[in-house]
C-alpha positions in Angstrom: 3.5 19.7 14.9 4.9 16.5 16.3 1.5 14.7 16.4 1.2 15.3 12.7 4.7 14.1 11.9 3.7 10.5 12.3 0.9 10.8 9.8 3.2 12.5 7.3 5.8 9.7 7.7 3.2 7.0 7.1 1.8 8.8 4.1 5.3 9.3 2.6 6.1 5.6 3.1 2.9 4.6 1.4 3.7 6.8 -1.6 7.0 5.2 -2.0 5.5 1.8 -2.7 4.4 2.9 -6.1 7.6 4.4 -7.4 8.2 2.8 -10.7 11.6 1.7 -12.0 12.3 -0.4 -15.1 15.4 -2.5 -14.6 14.2 -4.9 -17.3 13.7 -2.3 -20.0 11.4 0.6 -20.9 7.7 -0.3 -21.1 5.5 0.5 -24.1 4.0 3.4 -22.1 7.4 5.2 -22.6 7.2 5.1 -26.4 6.0 8.6 -26.8 8.0 10.5 -24.2 11.0 8.2 -24.1 11.4 9.4 -20.5 12.6 7.1 -17.7 10.4 6.3 -14.7 13.2 7.1 -12.3 16.4 9.1 -12.1 17.0 12.9 -12.6 17.1 14.8 -15.9 20.6 16.1 -16.4 21.4 19.8 -17.1 24.8 19.0 -18.6 25.7 17.8 -22.0 25.1 14.1 -22.7 28.3 12.1 -22.5 27.0 9.3 -24.7 26.5 9.2 -28.5 24.7 7.1 -31.1 27.0 6.1 -34.0 26.6 4.1 -37.1 28.7 1.9 -39.4 27.7 4.0 -42.5 26.1 7.3 -43.3 24.4 6.3 -46.5 22.7 3.0 -47.4 20.0 1.3 -49.6 16.6 0.4 -48.1 17.3 -3.3 -48.6 20.4 -3.1 -46.4 21.1 -3.2 -42.6 22.5 -0.4 -40.4 24.6 -1.2 -37.4 23.7 1.2 -34.5 26.0 1.6 -31.5 25.4 3.4 -28.3 28.5 4.3 -26.3 30.5 7.1 -24.7 33.2 8.8 -26.9 36.4 6.8 -26.9 38.2 9.7 -25.1 36.2 9.3 -21.9 35.2 6.4 -19.7 31.4 6.4 -19.0 28.9 3.7 -18.5 25.1 3.6 -18.6 22.4 1.4 -17.2 19.5 2.0 -19.4 18.6 3.2 -22.8 15.8 3.5 -25.4 16.4 4.2 -29.1 14.1 4.7 -32.1 14.6 5.7 -35.8 12.6 8.6 -37.2 11.8 9.7 -40.7 13.3 13.2 -40.7 10.6 14.6 -43.0 7.5 13.4 -41.1 8.9 12.6 -37.6 7.2 9.2 -37.9 8.9 6.2 -36.2 10.1 3.8 -38.9 12.2 0.7 -39.3 12.8 -2.4 -37.1 15.6 -3.4 -34.8 17.2 -6.8 -34.7 19.3 -8.0 -31.7 22.1 -10.4 -32.3 22.2 -13.6 -30.2 25.4 -12.3 -28.5 23.7 -9.1 -27.3 20.3 -10.6 -26.3 21.4 -10.8 -22.7 21.8 -7.0 -22.6 19.2 -5.5 -24.9 15.8 -6.4 -26.5 13.4 -4.9 -29.0 10.2 -3.1 -28.1 6.9 -2.8 -29.9 5.7 0.8 -30.0 3.6 1.7 -33.0 4.7 -1.4 -34.8 6.8 -4.5 -34.4 10.3 -4.1 -33.0 10.6 -0.4 -34.0 12.4 0.4 -30.7 15.2 -1.1 -28.7 15.8 -0.9 -24.9 18.0 -2.5 -22.2 17.1 -5.9 -20.8 18.8 -5.6 -17.4 20.3 -2.8 -15.2 23.9 -4.0 -15.6 26.4 -1.3 -16.5 27.1 -1.0 -20.2 29.9 0.8 -22.0 28.7 0.0 -25.5 25.7 -1.7 -27.0 25.2 -2.5 -30.7 22.2 -3.6 -32.7 21.0 -3.8 -36.3 18.3 -1.6 -37.7 16.4 -2.4 -40.9 14.7 0.4 -42.8 11.2 -0.1 -44.4 11.3 -1.8 -47.7 11.4 0.7 -50.6 11.9 3.7 -48.2 13.9 6.7 -49.5 14.8 9.7 -47.4 16.7 10.9 -44.3 16.6 9.1 -41.0 17.7 10.3 -37.6 17.8 8.4 -34.3 16.7 9.6 -30.9 18.2 7.9 -27.9 17.5 8.2 -24.2 20.4 7.3 -21.9 20.3 6.6 -18.1 23.7 7.0 -16.5 25.1 4.4 -14.2 26.6 6.4 -11.3 24.1 9.2 -10.4 21.1 8.0 -12.4 21.1 11.2 -14.5 19.3 10.8 -17.8 19.2 12.5 -21.2 16.0 12.2 -23.3 15.8 12.0 -27.1 19.5 12.7 -27.9 19.7 13.3 -31.6 22.1 11.4 -33.9 23.6 12.3 -37.2 21.4 11.9 -40.3 21.5 8.7 -42.3 20.6 9.1 -46.0 18.6 6.1 -47.4 18.1 5.4 -51.1 15.1 3.4 -52.1 15.9 0.1 -53.7 13.8 -2.3 -55.6 12.1 -5.0 -53.5 13.5 -8.4 -53.6 11.8 -10.7 -56.2 9.3 -13.2 -54.7 9.0 -16.8 -55.9 5.4 -17.6 -56.9 3.9 -20.4 -54.9 1.1 -22.8 -55.9 -2.3 -22.5 -54.5 -1.8 -25.8 -52.6 1.1 -24.4 -50.7 -1.0 -21.5 -49.5 -3.9 -23.6 -48.4 -4.3 -23.3 -44.6 -4.8 -26.4 -42.6 -8.3 -26.4 -41.0 -8.5 -26.4 -37.2 -9.5 -29.8 -35.9 -13.1 -29.8 -34.7 -12.7 -29.5 -30.9 -16.4 -30.3 -30.4 -16.2 -33.9 -31.6 -16.4 -36.3 -28.7 -17.5 -33.8 -26.0 -19.3 -35.6 -23.2 -18.5 -39.0 -24.8 -14.8 -39.6 -25.2 -13.5 -36.4 -23.6 -14.6 -33.8 -21.1 -15.3 -30.2 -22.2 -15.7 -26.9 -20.4 -16.7 -23.9 -22.4 -18.4 -20.5 -22.5 -21.2 -19.4 -23.1 -23.9 -21.7 -21.9 -25.0 -24.2 -24.6 -22.3 -23.3 -27.0 -21.0 -26.9 -27.4 -24.2 -28.1 -29.0 -24.3 -25.1 -31.3 -20.5 -25.1 -31.9 -20.4 -21.4 -31.0 -18.0 -21.4 -28.0 -15.8 -18.3 -27.6 -13.4 -20.3 -25.3 -13.2 -24.0 -24.6 -10.9 -26.6 -23.0 -11.1 -30.3 -23.6 -9.4 -33.1 -21.7 -9.1 -36.8 -21.9 -6.7 -39.5 -20.6 -4.0 -40.4 -23.0 -2.3 -43.1 -20.8 -1.7 -43.6 -17.1 0.8 -40.8 -17.0 -0.6 -38.2 -19.4 -3.7 -36.2 -20.5 -4.5 -34.7 -23.9 -5.6 -31.1 -23.6 -7.1 -29.0 -26.3 -7.3 -25.2 -25.9 -9.5 -23.3 -28.3 -10.9 -19.8 -28.6 -11.5 -16.6 -30.5 -8.5 -14.2 -30.9 -7.7 -11.0 -32.8 -4.1 -10.4 -33.8 -1.4 -11.1 -31.2 -3.5 -12.7 -28.5 -3.7 -15.8 -26.4 -6.1 -18.2 -24.9 -4.8 -19.9 -21.8 -6.0 -22.6 -19.3 -5.0 -22.8 -15.7 -5.3 -25.5 -13.0 -5.8 -24.5 -9.4 -6.5 -26.4 -6.2 -8.7 -23.6 -5.0 -11.2 -21.2 -6.6 -8.8 -18.2 -6.4 -6.2 -17.3 -9.0 -2.6 -17.7 -7.9 -0.1 -20.6 -7.6 -1.6 -22.1 -10.7 -0.1 -24.2 -13.6 -0.9 -22.6 -17.0 -0.9 -23.8 -20.6 -0.7 -20.9 -23.0 -2.0 -21.1 -26.6 -0.4 -18.1 -28.1 -0.4 -16.3 -31.5 2.5 -13.8 -31.9 3.3 -12.4 -35.3 0.9 -14.8 -37.0 2.7 -17.8 -35.5 0.7 -20.0 -33.1 2.7 -21.8 -30.3 2.1 -23.5 -27.0 3.9 -22.5 -23.8 3.8 -23.5 -20.2 3.7 -20.9 -17.4 2.9 -20.3 -13.8 0.7 -17.9 -12.0 2.5 -16.6 -8.8 0.6 -16.0 -5.6 0.5 -12.2 -6.4 -1.1 -13.0 -9.8 1.9 -12.4 -12.0 2.4 -14.8 -14.9 5.9 -16.3 -15.5 6.6 -18.2 -18.7 8.8 -21.3 -18.1 11.5 -21.5 -20.7 13.9 -23.9 -19.0 11.3 -26.4 -17.9 8.8 -27.9 -20.3 6.8 -30.7 -19.0 4.1 -30.5 -21.7 4.6 -31.8 -25.2 3.1 -29.7 -28.0 1.1 -31.9 -30.5 -0.3 -29.1 -32.7 -0.9 -25.3 -32.8 -2.7 -23.4 -35.5 -4.9 -20.4 -36.0 -7.5 -19.9 -38.8 -10.1 -17.2 -39.4 -9.9 -15.6 -35.9 -9.7 -18.8 -33.9 -6.7 -20.5 -32.3 -6.3 -24.1 -31.5 -3.6 -25.9 -29.5 -3.3 -29.6 -28.5 -0.7 -30.8 -26.0 0.2 -34.0 -24.2 0.2 -33.0 -20.5 1.5 -35.1 -17.6 -0.9 -35.9 -14.9 1.6 -35.7 -12.0 4.2 -33.0 -12.5 6.1 -30.1 -10.8 5.6 -26.5 -12.0 7.8 -23.8 -10.5 8.8 -26.0 -7.5 5.1 -26.7 -6.8 3.7 -30.3 -7.1 0.5 -30.8 -9.1 -1.5 -34.0 -9.2 -4.3 -33.8 -11.8 -5.7 -37.1 -10.4 -7.2 -34.8 -7.8 -10.0 -32.4 -8.6 -8.9 -28.9 -9.8 -10.6 -25.7 -10.6 -10.1 -24.8 -14.3 -9.5 -21.2 -15.3 -9.5 -19.8 -18.8 -8.4 -16.4 -19.9 -7.7 -14.4 -23.1 -5.8 -11.2 -23.7 -2.9 -9.7 -25.6 0.6 -11.2 -25.7 4.1 -9.9 -25.9 7.2 -11.5 -27.2 8.3 -13.0 -23.9 5.1 -13.4 -21.9 1.4 -13.0 -21.9 -0.2 -9.8 -20.7 -2.9 -9.2 -18.2 -6.1 -10.9 -19.2 -9.0 -8.9 -20.8 -11.4 -11.8 -20.0 -11.3 -14.5 -17.4 -13.5 -17.4 -16.5 -13.4 -20.1 -13.8 -15.2 -23.3 -13.3 -18.1 -23.3 -10.8 -16.7 -26.5 -9.2 -13.5 -28.5 -9.1 -13.3 -31.1 -11.9 -11.5 -34.4 -12.0 -9.7 -34.2 -15.4 -8.9 -38.0 -15.5 -12.4 -39.3 -15.1 -15.0 -36.6 -15.6 -16.0 -36.7 -19.3 -19.1 -34.5 -19.0 -19.8 -31.1 -20.6 -19.7 -28.1 -18.3 -19.8 -24.4 -18.6 -18.0 -21.6 -16.8 -20.3 -20.0 -14.3 -21.9 -16.7 -15.2 -20.1 -13.7 -13.7 -21.5 -12.8 -10.4 -23.0 -9.4 -10.0 -20.4 -6.9 -9.0 -22.9 -4.2 -7.8 -22.3 -4.8 -4.1 -18.5 -4.8 -4.5 -18.7 -1.6 -6.5 -20.9 0.0 -3.9 -18.5 -1.0 -1.1 -15.5 0.4 -2.9 -17.3 3.6 -4.0 -18.6 4.2 -0.4 -15.1 3.8 1.1 -13.5 6.0 -1.5 -16.1 8.8 -1.0 -15.8 8.4 2.8 -12.0 8.4 3.2 -10.5 10.0 0.1 -13.0 12.8 0.0 -15.0 13.4 3.2 -12.4 12.4 5.8 -9.5 14.1 4.0 -11.4 17.4 4.2 -13.0 16.9 7.5 -9.8 16.4 9.4 -8.6 19.9 8.3 -11.4 21.7 10.0 -10.6 21.3 13.8 -6.9 21.6 13.2 -6.7 24.7 11.0 -10.1 26.4 10.7 -11.2 27.1 14.3 -10.5 30.8 14.0 -12.1 31.1 10.6 -15.8 32.2 10.1 -15.6 33.8 13.6 -19.0 35.0 14.7 -20.9 32.9 12.1 -22.9 30.0 13.5 -25.4 27.4 12.4 -27.8 26.1 15.0 -25.6 27.7 17.7 -22.5 25.9 16.5 -19.4 27.4 14.9 -19.2 26.8 11.2 -15.9 24.9 11.4 -17.5 22.4 13.8 -20.6 22.1 11.7 -18.5 21.3 8.6 -16.3 18.9 10.6 -19.2 17.1 12.2 -21.2 16.8 9.0 -18.3 15.4 7.0 -17.4 12.9 9.7 -21.0 11.8 10.1 -20.9 11.1 6.4 -17.7 9.1 6.8 -19.2 7.1 9.7 -22.4 6.4 7.7 -20.7 5.3 4.5 -18.1 3.2 6.3 -20.7 1.3 8.3 -22.9 0.8 5.2 -19.9 -0.3 3.1 -18.8 -2.7 5.9 -22.3 -4.3 6.0 -22.5 -4.5 2.2 -19.3 -6.4 1.7 -20.2 -8.9 4.5 -23.5 -9.6 2.7 -21.6 -10.0 -0.6 -19.1 -12.5 0.6 -21.6 -14.3 2.9 -19.9 -13.4 6.2 -16.2 -13.6 7.2 -14.0 -15.3 4.7 -11.0 -17.2 6.1 -8.0 -15.9 4.3 -4.3 -15.6 5.2 -3.5 -12.1 6.5 0.0 -12.4 4.9 -1.6 -13.0 1.4 -4.4 -10.5 1.8 -4.4 -8.1 4.8 -7.2 -5.9 3.3 -10.1 -7.6 5.2 -8.4 -7.4 8.6 -7.2 -3.8 8.2 -10.7 -2.9 6.9 -12.3 -4.4 10.0 -9.9 -2.5 12.3 -10.6 0.8 10.4 -14.4 0.2 10.7 -14.1 -0.4 14.5 -12.1 2.8 15.0 -14.4 4.8 12.9 -17.5 3.3 14.6 -16.4 4.4 18.1 -15.5 8.0 17.2 -19.0 9.5 17.5 -19.5 7.8 20.8 -16.3 9.2 22.1 -17.4 12.6 20.9 -20.7 12.3 22.8 -18.7 11.8 26.1 -16.3 14.7 25.5 -15.9 17.0 28.6 -16.6 20.7 28.4 -13.9 22.9 26.7 -12.7 24.3 30.0 -12.7 20.9 31.8 -9.2 20.0 33.2 -9.3 16.6 31.5 -10.3 18.0 28.1 -6.8 17.5 26.6 -7.1 13.7 27.2 -10.2 13.6 25.0 -8.6 15.8 22.4 -5.6 13.5 22.1 -7.6 10.3 22.1 -10.1 11.6 19.6 -7.3 12.8 17.3 -5.3 9.6 17.5 -8.2 7.3 16.9 -9.3 9.5 13.9 -5.9 9.8 12.3 -5.3 6.0 12.8 -8.6 5.2 11.1 -7.7 7.5 8.2 -4.2 6.1 7.7 -5.5 2.5 7.8 -8.4 3.3 5.4 -6.0 4.8 2.8 -3.7 1.8 3.3 -6.8 -0.5 2.7 -7.6 1.3 -0.5 -4.1 0.9 -1.7 -4.2 -2.8 -0.9 -7.6 -3.2 -2.8 -5.9 -2.2 -6.1 -3.9 -5.4 -6.0 -7.0 -7.6 -5.3 -8.2 -9.5 -8.3 -11.8 -9.0 -7.3 -11.4 -5.2 -7.6 -10.3 -5.4 -11.3 -8.8 -1.9 -11.0 -6.3 -0.5 -13.5 -2.7 0.1 -12.4 -3.3 3.8 -12.9 -5.3 3.8 -9.7 -1.9 3.8 -7.9 -1.0 7.1 -9.5 -4.3 8.6 -8.5 -3.9 7.5 -4.9 -0.3 8.7 -4.8 -1.5 12.1 -6.1 -4.1 12.2 -3.4 -1.5 11.6 -0.7 0.8 14.3 -2.1 -2.1 16.8 -2.2 -3.1 15.8 1.4 0.4 16.3 2.7 0.9 19.5 0.7 -2.3 21.0 2.2 -1.2 20.2 5.7 2.2 21.7 5.2 0.8 24.9 3.7 -1.8 25.3 6.4 0.8 24.5 9.1 3.1 27.1 7.7 0.4 29.8 7.7 -0.6 28.9 11.2 3.0 29.2 12.5 3.5 32.5 10.7 0.3 33.9 12.1 1.5 33.3 15.6 4.0 36.1 15.1 1.4 38.5 13.9 -0.8 40.3 16.4 -4.3 41.4 15.4 -5.1 44.9 16.6 -8.8 45.3 17.2 -10.3 48.8 17.3 -13.5 47.4 18.7 -14.9 44.3 20.3 -16.5 42.9 17.2 -15.5 39.3 16.5 -13.1 38.9 13.5 -11.4 36.1 11.7 -7.8 35.5 12.6 -5.1 36.9 10.2 -4.6 34.5 7.3 -8.2 33.2 7.1 -8.5 34.2 3.5 -5.5 32.2 2.6 -6.8 29.2 4.5 -10.1 29.4 2.8 -8.4 29.5 -0.7 -6.2 26.5 0.2 -9.0 24.4 1.6 -11.3 25.3 -1.4 -8.6 24.3 -3.9 -7.9 21.2 -1.9 -11.6 20.2 -1.9 -11.7 20.5 -5.7 -8.6 18.3 -6.1 -9.6 15.5 -3.8 -13.1 15.4 -5.1 -11.7 15.1 -8.6 -9.2 12.4 -7.7 -11.8 10.5 -5.7 -14.3 10.7 -8.5 -11.7 9.3 -10.8 -11.2 6.3 -8.6 -15.0 5.8 -8.3 -15.2 5.9 -12.1 -12.5 3.2 -12.2 -14.6 1.1 -9.7 -17.8 1.6 -11.6 -16.2 0.7 -14.9 -14.3 -2.4 -13.6 
């Protein structure tokens, strides 16, 4: 029991790393359920209410919505999420508007449309929050609001608390002033291809697109004066999207200066941001070293031009574009306050001197990911599936299938050995594959990426296991217990490190795995721990039950049927979860 406690503790700690909390507001994934990612659902009446400054209004008016505790009690809350619903259809309607005085406490959220929800902006305690709500133009009918509150003290929450009904009368739309055709004429995007390779440097994708003027993304650069460059960022977009360019001293994403060319709500704009070492993007609002010259979007293309200093500081890191830099470009969706994870990313095949290199270059074609995908798939099959089942056999199934053998070996041992041989084979092959893919050992800081080192240790531990097994003494040998302990500790250590390695791989940019992989891995750990607890409980209970045999025929120990059912269900679950992760890897 004690030897398994260490494993349980490690697994529990691992699972805690992916607990999700939202101190900066509810994410869009909460739009449907409106349920917090932390806290406890309360079984008592909600102490908070949603009140309004009127109960009837016209559709061209504004409703003041206030969230608070009744004036007779003193209660505070940390988080909230509120939406307005058409009572007849249950559809989310209307838009919220946050006043400048309340923007430090709350913000709007885009669920099914722009700003149709509101949520907290920080986890400070709040006694009252107010915001404006605007109904759809020309709407007539009854509206009710649903609000989720997260309490300050005990983190209890109440989901979708109903408000009173607001009656809205449709009003005539405001008259519009006709405009001349010339006022509606869109300015054409400047031709970014002019001067490529002659007066400015250009890097684009796909190959040969500059000559054909068919680039999906492109960055141009030329020297403006001794202190500044002129950068152009150009690319295809659909709706609220961005095209961004980043400058890095190495070929890896992280610690990069970024120029964002963003379209949000049909408004193009340029921002400066910074990629942190852990690949998060932070928009810089207080420090702007770039000067926007023009930003526009026409017919599915966006164009931004900025004057950019050659020597500057971005997020306390010094950059000198006189020195060669790798150039990244990416595109994806954008939110109100920052860009989202890229849907497409490219990087230059070599570092470029932006102050002197005026040639035309192209982003290198994406390298084949087959070897990386095979490596990841083999490790998932080996450790999430085969090893997780194989370790159960010697611990819990020795007195199951009594009297049944295969090649003069007990069935539990046949299953255990077969699964562990599969683990050993896939681990060694996966280890060799990844070394071929990266051309040997890659020097990388362990603090930034411990995955390679932990993976090597795991492989070494797994590799020596069968050789230890070959040297095991006979079952009745006086030193057999030493082998049992050594074999178990090496095996469990390799298993723990392997699961840790898979967790770490999710954060790696090369893996390109979705965030949902964390939930799959956490579910696997919970099932693993649950299976061990159930089987341990059955084993301890059966110690108090004596089997009475009326003959000498071999029989399974009491509780074998229960063990078989638990292991069978467990196999189905881990194979399903592991297959999901493999599908993520294959689709990355």
